[in-house]
C-alpha positions as CSV (number, residue, x, y, z in Angstrom):
1,X,0.0,0.0,0.0
2,X,1.4,3.4,-1.0
3,X,1.3,6.2,1.5
4,X,1.5,9.9,0.7
5,X,3.5,12.5,2.6
6,X,0.2,14.0,3.8
7,X,-0.9,10.6,5.3
8,X,2.5,10.3,7.1
9,X,2.3,13.8,8.4
10,X,-1.2,13.3,9.6
11,X,-0.2,10.1,11.5
12,X,2.6,12.1,13.2
13,X,0.3,15.0,14.1
14,X,-2.2,12.6,15.6
15,X,0.5,10.9,17.8
16,X,0.3,7.6,16.0
17,X,4.0,7.1,16.3
18,X,4.4,3.5,14.9
19,X,2.0,4.2,12.1
20,X,3.9,7.4,11.2
21,X,7.2,5.5,11.1
22,X,5.7,2.9,8.7
23,X,4.2,5.7,6.6
24,X,7.4,7.7,6.4
25,X,9.8,4.7,5.9
26,X,9.4,4.2,2.1
27,X,9.5,7.9,1.5
28,X,12.6,8.2,3.7
29,X,14.2,5.2,1.9
30,X,13.7,7.1,-1.4
31,X,15.8,9.9,0.0
32,X,13.1,12.5,0.9
33,X,14.7,14.6,3.7
34,X,11.3,15.8,5.0
35,X,10.2,12.2,5.4
36,X,13.4,11.4,7.2
37,X,12.8,14.3,9.5
38,X,9.3,13.1,10.2
39,X,10.5,9.6,10.8
40,X,13.1,10.9,13.3
41,X,10.4,12.7,15.3
42,X,8.2,9.6,15.5
43,X,11.2,7.6,16.6
44,X,11.9,10.3,19.2
45,X,8.5,9.7,20.8
46,X,9.1,5.9,20.8
47,X,12.5,6.5,22.6
48,X,14.4,4.9,19.7
49,X,17.6,6.9,19.9
50,X,19.4,5.2,17.1
51,X,16.6,5.7,14.5
52,X,15.8,9.2,15.7
53,X,19.5,10.4,15.5
54,X,20.2,8.4,12.3
55,X,17.1,9.6,10.4
56,X,17.8,13.2,11.4
57,X,21.4,13.0,10.2
58,X,20.1,11.6,6.9
59,X,17.6,14.5,6.7
60,X,20.4,17.0,7.3
61,X,22.5,15.5,4.5
62,X,19.4,15.4,2.2
63,X,18.6,19.1,2.8
64,X,22.2,20.0,2.2
65,X,22.3,18.1,-1.1
66,X,19.1,19.8,-2.2
67,X,20.5,23.2,-1.3
68,X,17.9,23.8,1.4
69,X,20.0,25.6,4.0
70,X,17.0,26.5,6.1
71,X,15.9,22.9,6.3
72,X,19.4,21.7,7.1
73,X,19.7,24.4,9.8
74,X,16.5,23.4,11.4
75,X,17.6,19.7,11.6
76,X,21.1,20.7,12.8
77,X,19.6,22.7,15.7
78,X,17.4,19.8,16.7
79,X,20.3,17.4,16.5
80,X,22.2,19.8,18.8
81,X,19.7,19.2,21.6
82,X,18.9,15.6,20.8
83,X,22.6,14.8,21.0
84,X,22.5,16.0,24.6
85,X,19.2,14.3,25.3
86,X,20.5,10.9,24.2
87,X,23.9,11.2,25.9
88,X,26.0,12.1,22.8
89,X,28.1,14.7,24.6
90,X,28.2,18.4,25.0
91,X,30.9,19.1,22.5
92,X,29.0,17.3,19.7
93,X,25.8,19.1,20.6
94,X,27.6,22.5,20.4
95,X,29.0,21.6,17.1
96,X,25.6,21.0,15.6
97,X,24.3,24.3,17.0
98,X,27.2,26.1,15.5
99,X,26.6,24.4,12.2
100,X,23.0,25.6,12.2
101,X,24.1,29.2,12.9
102,X,26.6,29.0,10.0
103,X,23.8,27.9,7.6
104,X,21.5,30.7,8.7
105,X,24.3,33.2,8.2
106,X,22.9,35.7,10.6
107,X,19.3,35.7,9.4
108,X,16.7,36.4,12.0
109,X,13.7,36.8,9.7
110,X,12.9,33.0,9.5
111,X,11.4,30.5,11.9
112,X,14.5,28.4,11.8
113,X,16.5,31.2,13.5
114,X,13.9,31.2,16.3
115,X,14.1,27.5,16.8
116,X,17.9,27.7,16.9
117,X,17.5,30.4,19.6
118,X,15.2,28.0,21.5
119,X,17.8,25.2,21.5
120,X,20.5,27.7,22.6
121,X,18.3,28.7,25.5
122,X,17.7,25.1,26.5
123,X,21.4,24.4,26.5
124,X,22.2,27.6,28.5
125,X,19.7,26.4,31.2
126,X,20.5,22.7,31.2
127,X,24.3,22.7,30.6
128,X,25.7,26.1,31.3
129,X,23.3,27.1,34.1
130,X,23.4,30.5,32.6
131,X,19.9,32.0,33.0
132,X,21.0,35.4,31.6
133,X,22.1,33.9,28.3
134,X,19.0,31.7,28.2
135,X,16.8,34.8,28.7
136,X,18.5,36.6,25.7
137,X,18.1,33.6,23.5
138,X,14.5,32.9,24.6
139,X,13.4,36.5,24.1
140,X,14.9,36.4,20.6
141,X,13.0,33.2,19.9
142,X,9.7,34.7,21.0
143,X,10.2,37.9,19.0
144,X,11.0,35.9,15.8
145,X,8.0,33.7,16.4
146,X,5.6,36.6,16.7
147,X,7.1,38.3,13.6
148,X,6.9,35.3,11.4
149,X,3.5,34.2,12.7
150,X,4.7,30.9,14.2
151,X,2.4,30.4,17.2
152,X,4.4,27.3,18.5
153,X,7.7,29.2,18.4
154,X,6.2,32.3,20.0
155,X,4.8,30.3,22.9
156,X,7.9,28.2,23.4
157,X,10.0,31.4,23.5
158,X,7.6,32.9,26.0
159,X,7.8,29.8,28.3
160,X,11.6,29.8,28.2
161,X,11.7,33.5,28.9
162,X,9.5,32.8,32.0
163,X,11.7,30.0,33.3
164,X,14.8,32.1,32.7
165,X,13.3,35.0,34.6
166,X,12.3,32.7,37.5
167,X,15.9,31.4,37.7
168,X,17.1,35.0,37.9
169,X,14.8,35.7,40.8
170,X,12.2,37.6,38.8
171,X,9.6,35.2,40.0
172,X,6.4,37.2,39.5
173,X,7.3,38.2,35.9
174,X,8.6,34.7,35.1
175,X,5.6,32.9,36.3
176,X,3.3,35.3,34.4
177,X,5.1,34.4,31.2
178,X,4.9,30.7,31.9
179,X,1.2,30.9,32.7
180,X,0.5,32.6,29.4
181,X,2.5,30.0,27.5
182,X,0.8,27.1,29.3
183,X,-2.5,28.7,28.5
184,X,-1.7,28.6,24.9
185,X,-0.4,25.0,25.1
186,X,-3.4,23.7,26.9
187,X,-5.9,25.6,24.7
188,X,-4.5,23.8,21.6
189,X,-2.7,26.8,20.2
190,X,0.6,24.9,20.4
191,X,0.1,22.2,17.8
192,X,3.4,20.2,18.3
193,X,2.8,17.8,21.2
194,X,6.4,17.8,22.2
195,X,6.5,21.5,22.7
196,X,3.1,21.6,24.4
197,X,4.5,19.1,26.9
198,X,7.8,20.8,27.4
199,X,6.0,24.1,28.2
200,X,4.0,22.4,30.9
201,X,7.1,20.7,32.3
202,X,8.9,24.0,32.5
203,X,6.1,25.5,34.6
204,X,6.4,22.5,36.9
205,X,10.1,23.1,37.2
206,X,9.5,26.7,38.0
207,X,7.0,25.8,40.7
208,X,9.5,23.3,42.3
209,X,12.3,25.8,42.2
210,X,10.2,28.5,43.9
211,X,8.9,26.1,46.5
212,X,5.3,26.0,45.2
213,X,5.0,22.2,45.5
214,X,1.2,22.2,45.7
215,X,0.9,23.8,42.3
216,X,3.7,21.6,41.0
217,X,1.7,18.6,42.1
218,X,-1.5,19.8,40.4
219,X,0.3,20.3,37.1
220,X,2.0,17.0,37.3
221,X,-1.4,15.3,37.5
222,X,-2.6,17.2,34.5
223,X,0.4,16.4,32.4
224,X,0.3,12.8,33.4
225,X,-3.3,12.6,32.2
226,X,-2.3,14.1,28.9
227,X,0.6,11.8,28.5
228,X,-1.4,8.7,29.1
229,X,-4.3,9.9,26.8
230,X,-2.0,10.6,23.9
231,X,0.7,7.9,24.4
232,X,3.5,10.4,25.1
233,X,5.8,8.0,26.9
234,X,8.9,10.3,27.1
235,X,6.8,13.2,28.5
236,X,5.2,10.8,31.0
237,X,8.6,9.7,32.3
238,X,9.7,13.3,32.8
239,X,6.4,14.2,34.5
240,X,6.5,11.2,36.9
241,X,10.0,12.0,37.9
242,X,9.0,15.5,38.7
243,X,6.0,14.2,40.6
244,X,8.2,11.9,42.6
245,X,10.4,14.8,43.6
246,X,7.2,16.6,44.7
247,X,6.2,13.6,46.7
248,X,9.6,13.3,48.3
249,X,9.5,17.0,49.3
250,X,6.1,16.5,50.8
251,X,7.3,13.5,52.8
252,X,5.4,10.8,51.0
253,X,8.4,8.6,50.7
254,X,6.6,5.4,49.8
255,X,4.8,6.9,46.9
256,X,7.9,8.7,45.7
257,X,9.9,5.4,45.8
258,X,7.2,3.6,43.8
259,X,7.0,6.3,41.2
260,X,10.8,6.4,40.8
261,X,11.1,2.6,40.6
262,X,8.5,2.6,37.8
263,X,10.3,5.3,35.9
264,X,13.7,3.6,36.2
265,X,12.2,0.3,35.1
266,X,10.6,1.9,32.1
267,X,13.8,3.7,31.2
268,X,16.2,0.8,32.0
269,X,17.4,0.6,28.4
270,X,16.8,4.2,27.4
271,X,19.7,6.5,26.5
272,X,17.9,9.6,27.7
273,X,19.9,11.5,30.2
274,X,16.6,12.4,31.9
275,X,16.8,9.0,33.5
276,X,19.5,10.4,35.8
277,X,17.0,12.8,37.3
278,X,15.2,9.8,38.7
279,X,18.4,8.2,39.9
280,X,19.3,11.4,41.7
281,X,16.0,11.7,43.5
282,X,16.1,8.0,44.5
283,X,19.6,8.5,45.9
284,X,18.4,11.5,47.9
285,X,15.5,9.3,49.2
286,X,18.0,6.6,50.3
287,X,20.1,9.2,52.0
288,X,17.1,10.4,54.0
289,X,16.3,6.9,54.9
290,X,19.9,6.3,56.2
291,X,20.7,3.7,53.6
292,X,24.1,5.2,53.1
293,X,25.7,2.6,50.8
294,X,22.8,2.6,48.4
295,X,22.6,6.4,48.5
296,X,26.3,6.7,47.7
297,X,26.1,4.3,44.8
298,X,23.1,6.1,43.3
299,X,24.3,9.6,43.8
300,X,27.7,8.8,42.3
301,X,26.1,7.5,39.1
302,X,24.6,10.8,38.3
303,X,27.6,13.0,37.7
304,X,27.1,16.8,37.8
305,X,23.6,17.2,39.1
306,X,22.7,19.7,42.0
307,X,20.4,17.2,43.8
308,X,23.0,14.4,43.6
309,X,25.9,16.6,44.6
310,X,24.1,18.2,47.5
311,X,23.2,14.7,48.7
312,X,26.8,13.6,48.5
313,X,28.0,16.7,50.4
314,X,25.5,15.9,53.2
315,X,26.6,12.3,53.2
316,X,30.2,13.4,53.5
317,X,29.3,15.7,56.4
318,X,27.4,12.9,58.2
319,X,30.6,10.9,58.0
320,X,32.5,13.7,59.6
321,X,34.5,14.4,56.3
322,X,34.0,18.1,56.1
323,X,36.9,18.6,53.7
324,X,35.3,16.4,51.0
325,X,31.9,17.9,51.7
326,X,33.4,21.4,51.1
327,X,35.0,20.2,47.9
328,X,31.6,19.1,46.5
329,X,29.9,22.3,47.6
330,X,32.6,24.5,46.1
331,X,32.4,22.7,42.8
332,X,28.6,23.3,42.7
333,X,28.8,27.0,43.6
334,X,31.5,27.6,41.0
335,X,29.2,26.1,38.3
336,X,26.0,27.9,39.3
337,X,26.2,31.6,38.7
338,X,25.6,34.0,41.6
339,X,22.0,35.5,41.8
340,X,20.4,32.4,40.2
341,X,17.8,30.5,42.2
342,X,19.5,27.2,41.4
343,X,22.0,28.1,44.0
344,X,19.5,28.2,46.9
345,X,19.6,24.6,47.8
346,X,23.4,24.5,47.4
347,X,23.8,27.5,49.6
348,X,21.8,25.9,52.4
349,X,24.2,22.9,52.3
350,X,27.2,25.2,52.0
351,X,26.3,27.0,55.3
352,X,26.0,23.7,57.2
353,X,29.3,22.5,55.8
354,X,31.1,25.7,56.5
355,X,29.8,25.9,60.1
356,X,30.8,22.3,60.8
357,X,34.3,23.0,59.6
358,X,34.6,26.2,61.5
359,X,34.8,28.5,58.4
360,X,32.6,31.2,59.8
361,X,33.3,33.8,57.1
362,X,32.4,31.4,54.4
363,X,29.2,30.4,56.2
364,X,28.3,34.0,56.7
365,X,28.7,34.8,53.0
366,X,26.6,31.9,51.9
367,X,23.9,32.8,54.5
368,X,23.8,36.4,53.3
369,X,23.3,35.3,49.7
370,X,20.6,33.0,50.8
371,X,18.9,35.7,52.8
372,X,19.0,38.0,49.8
373,X,17.2,35.3,47.7
374,X,14.6,34.8,50.5
375,X,13.8,38.6,50.5
376,X,13.6,38.7,46.7
377,X,11.4,35.6,46.3
378,X,9.5,35.7,49.5
379,X,8.4,32.1,49.3
380,X,8.1,30.1,52.6
381,X,10.7,27.5,51.5
382,X,13.3,30.2,50.9
383,X,12.5,32.0,54.2
384,X,12.9,28.6,55.9
385,X,16.3,28.0,54.4
386,X,17.5,31.5,55.3
387,X,16.3,30.9,58.9
388,X,18.2,27.6,59.1
389,X,21.3,29.3,57.9
390,X,21.0,31.9,60.6
391,X,20.2,29.3,63.2
392,X,23.4,27.4,62.4
393,X,25.4,30.5,62.6
394,X,23.8,31.5,65.9
395,X,24.5,28.1,67.2
396,X,28.1,28.5,66.3
397,X,28.2,31.8,68.2
398,X,26.3,30.4,71.2
399,X,28.8,27.5,71.5
400,X,31.4,30.1,72.1
401,X,29.5,31.9,74.8
402,X,27.6,29.1,76.6
403,X,30.6,28.6,78.9
404,X,29.9,32.0,80.3
405,X,26.4,31.0,81.2
406,X,24.7,32.7,78.3
407,X,21.7,31.0,76.6
408,X,21.1,30.1,73.0
409,X,17.9,32.2,72.7
410,X,18.8,33.5,69.2
411,X,19.3,30.0,67.9
412,X,16.1,28.7,69.5
413,X,14.0,31.4,68.0
414,X,15.6,30.9,64.5
415,X,15.0,27.2,64.6
416,X,11.4,27.8,65.6
417,X,11.1,30.3,62.6
418,X,12.6,27.8,60.2
419,X,10.2,25.0,61.4
420,X,7.3,27.4,61.0
421,X,8.3,28.4,57.5
422,X,8.9,24.8,56.4
423,X,5.4,23.8,57.8
424,X,3.8,26.7,55.8
425,X,5.7,25.4,52.7
426,X,4.4,21.9,53.1
427,X,7.9,20.4,53.6
428,X,7.6,17.9,56.6
429,X,11.0,16.3,56.3
430,X,12.7,19.7,56.5
431,X,10.5,20.8,59.3
432,X,11.3,17.6,61.2
433,X,15.0,18.2,60.8
434,X,14.6,21.7,62.2
435,X,12.6,20.4,65.2
436,X,15.3,17.8,65.9
437,X,18.0,20.4,65.8
438,X,15.9,22.6,68.1
439,X,15.3,19.6,70.5
440,X,19.0,18.9,70.7
441,X,19.7,22.5,71.5
442,X,17.0,22.6,74.2
443,X,18.2,19.3,75.6
444,X,21.7,20.7,76.0
445,X,20.1,23.5,78.0
446,X,18.1,21.1,80.2
447,X,14.9,22.5,78.8
448,X,12.0,19.9,79.1
449,X,10.5,21.3,75.9
450,X,13.2,19.3,74.1
451,X,11.0,16.2,74.3
452,X,8.0,18.0,72.8
453,X,10.0,19.1,69.8
454,X,11.5,15.6,69.4
455,X,8.0,14.1,69.5
456,X,6.7,16.6,67.0
457,X,9.6,15.6,64.7
458,X,8.7,11.9,64.9
459,X,5.1,12.6,64.1
460,X,6.3,14.2,60.9
461,X,8.7,11.4,60.1
462,X,6.9,8.2,61.0
463,X,6.1,5.7,59.6
464,X,7.7,6.4,56.3
465,X,11.1,7.3,57.7
466,X,11.3,5.0,60.8
467,X,14.9,4.2,61.5
468,X,16.2,7.2,59.5
469,X,19.1,9.1,61.1
470,X,17.0,12.1,61.9
471,X,14.3,9.8,63.5
472,X,17.0,8.1,65.6
473,X,18.2,11.5,66.8
474,X,14.6,12.4,67.8
475,X,14.1,9.1,69.6
476,X,17.4,9.6,71.5
477,X,16.0,12.8,72.9
478,X,12.8,11.2,74.0
479,X,14.5,8.3,75.6
480,X,17.3,10.3,77.1
481,X,16.0,9.8,80.7
482,X,16.7,6.0,80.3
483,X,20.3,6.5,79.0
484,X,23.2,4.9,80.9
485,X,25.1,7.2,83.2
486,X,28.8,8.0,83.2
487,X,29.7,5.1,85.5
488,X,28.8,2.5,82.8
489,X,29.5,4.6,79.8
490,X,32.1,2.1,78.8
491,X,29.3,-0.3,78.0
492,X,28.2,1.8,75.1
493,X,29.3,1.3,71.4
494,X,32.4,3.4,71.7
495,X,36.0,2.5,72.4
496,X,37.8,4.1,75.3
497,X,39.8,6.4,73.0
498,X,36.6,7.5,71.2
499,X,35.0,8.3,74.6
500,X,38.1,10.5,75.3
501,X,37.6,12.3,72.0
502,X,33.8,12.7,72.6
503,X,34.3,14.2,76.0
504,X,36.5,17.0,74.5
505,X,34.3,17.4,71.5
506,X,31.3,18.0,73.9
507,X,33.4,20.5,75.8
508,X,33.5,22.6,72.6
509,X,37.1,21.8,71.5
510,X,38.0,21.8,67.8
511,X,39.7,18.8,66.2
512,X,43.0,20.6,66.4
513,X,42.5,21.3,70.1
514,X,41.5,17.7,70.8
515,X,44.6,16.5,68.9
516,X,46.8,18.7,71.1
517,X,45.1,17.6,74.3
518,X,45.4,13.8,73.5
519,X,48.8,14.0,71.7
520,X,47.3,12.7,68.5
521,X,47.5,13.9,64.9
522,X,44.6,16.0,63.7
523,X,43.9,13.4,61.0
524,X,43.6,10.7,63.7
525,X,41.1,12.8,65.6
526,X,39.1,13.5,62.4
527,X,38.9,9.7,61.9
528,X,37.8,9.1,65.5
529,X,35.0,11.7,65.1
530,X,33.8,10.1,61.9
531,X,33.8,6.7,63.6
532,X,31.9,8.2,66.5
533,X,29.2,9.5,64.2
534,X,28.9,6.1,62.5
535,X,28.8,4.2,65.7
536,X,26.1,6.4,67.2
537,X,24.1,7.0,64.1
538,X,24.7,10.8,64.4
539,X,25.3,13.5,61.8
540,X,26.8,16.5,63.6
541,X,29.0,17.6,66.5
542,X,25.9,19.1,68.2
543,X,24.2,15.7,68.2
544,X,27.4,14.0,69.5
545,X,27.6,16.7,72.3
546,X,24.0,16.0,73.2
547,X,24.8,12.2,73.5
548,X,27.8,13.0,75.7
549,X,25.7,15.2,78.0
550,X,23.1,12.6,78.4
551,X,25.7,10.0,79.3
552,X,27.5,12.3,81.7
553,X,30.7,12.5,79.8
554,X,31.2,16.3,80.1
555,X,33.5,18.0,82.6
556,X,30.5,19.5,84.4
557,X,29.1,16.0,84.9
């Protein structure tokens, strides 16, 4: 049966991917570059990377042979992004984008120039983490789309402009642009299903990055319905990964794990780099659960990914390896440009790492940047992170003045503020962590309210995170009145030398001071501290000090 180009194009537009491939195949075999381009797009939806890339490369050659530089440029620009998508490498992708620019030779009066600008904006956001460059390219794409009357291009340019503005902290203006683009996409004004789906996913990303998880969840549900209805498997995988991240943030670990497991099973043989997003979120879930070996294995698979690297930094910190934690954080901050919202989560980790390693000036600088973002954005999640940063710094200052009898009132108030903001943001795990930090601080002061805070934390964590390190810390506070006293402290899980180190740590000495007092190397003390954390299931010096106080290991006891 002979099929016409119109029949093949109709199958593609209707989302009948296999039928489209079968219709395009004889035309593509005859050397028709338009048919090869259509066949590539159908294969893209079926996640067949080899056919998608191969057919697009054939289309490029065909357009070049026919002297159609605009067609060749359009295909080259798409190959630029698809090369990234299917793991072909950044250098190759940039080469295709440069080739597209050469073929257009500076023209900005044709749709192909706008689609090249779209791809440049995508690469600027995904690879270079440069929202300013992305904004320039996206604005150009939108302008060209409006001037040439390409509704899809105009809407895509507008959506990318919105996401770029959000990343730059211009949240109100950015979300307004995204809302307008999503309105066009859901009303049917964006005819290409891929771009309609991407526009919706960019809005979800913006909601996640600004802490609006309720809205992100609503849009995930809508996109999931569209994906299932139209057999948009790649879009469905992206959406379900985003939804799993929302579930994890909301504390629904069981549902998040189920969603991520489904995505990873579906993408087991896929070459799409988006699979690594699911791996990163699963690694973060395992870290929260305290399954350190699994978390380490997953997070290390991902490479450069903010979620994965933040998780690795926190894992290093939990092991007492502040130097390696600082290395990870520094790498991230160098890659993410100042003033961009992508830095917020990293800055929160950076403050914790710097405080733990005694680098007050570095912690202060990160906290100031985070506070500036919180003021600009005004979202509860940002206000919470800023309060945590200030609480950590206040705790550092209070540790130095507690010996004089002063209280940690500033830190107590800041931890309370942070917990309140996290609750308002709908982030129960983060709220629980704050309440445990507050409980440990109150416990060191002998305040009976410590138990109330620990119980509140457990209410937020159980049953989905039973046995997780933060839950163990909360339970330790609640059961502190049953702990062994100093006379039988040797019966605990620590060696005699570790107990010596713990006593001095609880007295506020640094690793260098402990080394001098015990005539050890600082490296040996560092190793002892790491082993103490591991033996007790703790993640910070404050938690270790609380343990020592309960067991009567401090000088005052």
